Wavefront OBJ file of the C-alpha trace (Angstrom):
o trace
v -33.474 21.025 -49.298
v -30.906 21.077 -46.393
v -33.810 20.251 -44.021
v -35.309 17.716 -45.979
v -32.597 15.686 -46.840
v -31.110 16.065 -43.306
v -34.688 14.627 -42.056
v -34.886 11.785 -44.588
v -31.270 10.582 -43.900
v -31.502 10.495 -40.244
v -34.968 8.372 -40.781
v -33.475 5.905 -43.115
v -29.780 5.903 -42.499
v -29.477 7.111 -38.814
v -28.789 3.532 -37.698
v -25.476 3.071 -39.598
v -23.358 4.452 -36.862
v -24.825 1.455 -34.719
v -24.429 -1.011 -37.805
v -20.847 -0.209 -38.933
v -18.010 1.194 -37.423
v -19.040 4.687 -35.937
v -15.610 6.283 -36.926
v -16.060 5.223 -40.513
v -19.750 6.756 -40.645
v -18.524 10.012 -39.263
v -15.476 10.269 -41.730
v -17.537 9.469 -44.589
v -20.248 11.954 -43.477
v -18.010 14.934 -42.786
v -16.192 14.566 -46.027
v -19.852 14.397 -47.435
v -20.787 17.431 -45.582
v -17.508 19.454 -46.529
v -18.128 18.542 -50.285
v -21.659 20.074 -50.099
v -20.194 22.979 -48.101
v -17.737 23.351 -51.133
v -20.290 23.490 -53.738
v -22.223 26.248 -51.685
v -19.127 28.073 -51.354
v -18.516 28.150 -55.099
v -22.146 27.914 -56.499
v -22.520 29.443 -59.797
v -26.316 28.353 -60.026
v -29.425 27.430 -57.865
v -29.061 23.861 -59.203
v -25.514 23.668 -57.852
v -26.615 25.376 -54.495
v -29.463 22.996 -54.167
v -27.089 19.975 -54.629
v -24.576 21.495 -52.101
v -27.513 22.085 -49.752
v -28.459 18.252 -50.028
v -24.973 17.113 -49.792
v -24.348 19.140 -46.592
v -27.629 18.042 -45.174
v -26.844 14.292 -45.697
v -23.424 14.568 -44.337
v -24.371 16.678 -41.271
v -27.145 14.527 -40.283
v -25.218 11.390 -39.876
v -22.127 13.069 -37.900
v -23.666 13.887 -34.824
v -25.236 10.086 -34.010
v -22.030 8.311 -35.422
v -19.968 10.446 -33.227
v -22.281 10.186 -30.511
v -22.219 6.220 -30.591
v -18.314 6.393 -30.371
v -18.407 8.728 -27.506
v -20.712 6.638 -25.365
v -18.355 3.432 -26.648
v -15.696 4.635 -25.115
v -16.776 5.092 -21.587
v -17.739 2.457 -18.897
v -21.414 1.824 -19.030
v -22.106 3.643 -15.602
v -20.979 6.917 -17.360
v -22.593 6.815 -20.558
v -25.335 9.074 -19.631
v -22.684 11.731 -18.729
v -20.758 11.160 -21.738
v -23.836 11.727 -23.922
v -24.637 14.951 -21.944
v -21.305 16.109 -22.353
v -21.028 15.309 -25.991
v -24.559 17.172 -26.244
v -23.413 20.055 -24.283
v -20.184 20.616 -26.626
v -22.398 20.684 -29.761
v -24.779 23.159 -27.948
v -21.615 25.391 -27.045
v -20.273 25.033 -30.710
v -23.632 26.351 -32.049
v -24.013 29.001 -29.598
v -20.596 30.388 -30.224
v -20.068 29.259 -33.805
v -23.284 30.793 -35.351
v -22.531 34.384 -34.111
v -18.790 34.082 -35.112
v -20.050 33.039 -38.626
v -22.466 35.924 -38.609
v -19.584 38.263 -37.984
v -17.562 36.658 -40.806
v -20.437 37.123 -43.301
v -20.637 40.614 -42.394
v -16.933 41.455 -42.741
v -16.209 38.989 -46.023
v -19.411 38.040 -47.584
v -21.789 35.049 -47.136
v -19.643 32.659 -49.130
v -17.067 32.860 -46.658
v -19.290 31.375 -44.148
v -19.603 28.172 -46.379
v -15.804 28.192 -46.884
v -14.941 28.381 -43.183
v -17.735 25.744 -42.416
v -15.999 23.229 -44.921
v -12.775 23.846 -43.117
v -14.288 23.058 -39.935
v -16.039 19.956 -41.219
v -12.583 18.763 -42.617
v -11.087 19.390 -39.240
v -13.487 17.130 -37.816
v -12.505 14.593 -40.119
v -9.015 14.501 -38.526
v -10.927 13.580 -35.221
v -12.768 10.965 -37.170
v -9.550 9.408 -38.450
v -7.995 9.577 -34.966
v -10.951 7.546 -33.487
v -10.695 5.246 -36.371
v -7.148 4.605 -35.662
v -7.454 4.260 -32.011
v -10.495 1.626 -32.662
v -8.360 -0.387 -34.890
v -5.434 -0.649 -32.221
v -8.068 -1.633 -29.673
v -9.314 -4.495 -32.058
v -5.646 -5.338 -32.485
v -5.060 -5.244 -28.941
v -7.982 -7.220 -28.059
v -7.049 -9.925 -30.970
v -3.591 -10.113 -29.429
v -4.726 -10.855 -25.931
v -7.084 -13.654 -27.423
v -4.005 -15.437 -29.019
l 1 2 3 4 5 6 7 8 9 10 11 12 13 14 15 16 17 18 19 20 21 22 23 24 25 26 27 28 29 30 31 32 33 34 35 36 37 38 39 40 41 42 43 44 45 46 47 48 49 50 51 52 53 54 55 56 57 58 59 60 61 62 63 64 65 66 67 68 69 70 71 72 73 74 75 76 77 78 79 80 81 82 83 84 85 86 87 88 89 90 91 92 93 94 95 96 97 98 99 100 101 102 103 104 105 106 107 108 109 110 111 112 113 114 115 116 117 118 119 120 121 122 123 124 125 126 127 128 129 130 131 132 133 134 135 136 137 138 139 140 141 142 143 144 145 146 147 148
């Protein structure tokens, strides 16, 4: 369910970060992802688990492209390739260290704790999206003031 919704969301909604304010898309996406992870954490049945997996796949699929758009937008044109490379490298590092860490957590506290910890991490990234959103709004206000 996660993979199917992830792929379909990227195909049909992957453009949202380009079309709308990328931090808004990222914020909505991490909240949806966190809700799905929360459902997986407390899931009393297969149906709830599948709904949680679908929500998680939907949210997670849009976070990476939306924050990537913002990472590239914040640097000069000549540094955009470097910015995207660094952004991708940090995702790879997070996956490389986070996955084994979650495996250890599951080993010591049970599988449900992995979903709870991942939900908290997603909510933490919501803070980053809010900060980017505020920065973008402040930038637009200063640009507007300069025009007046």
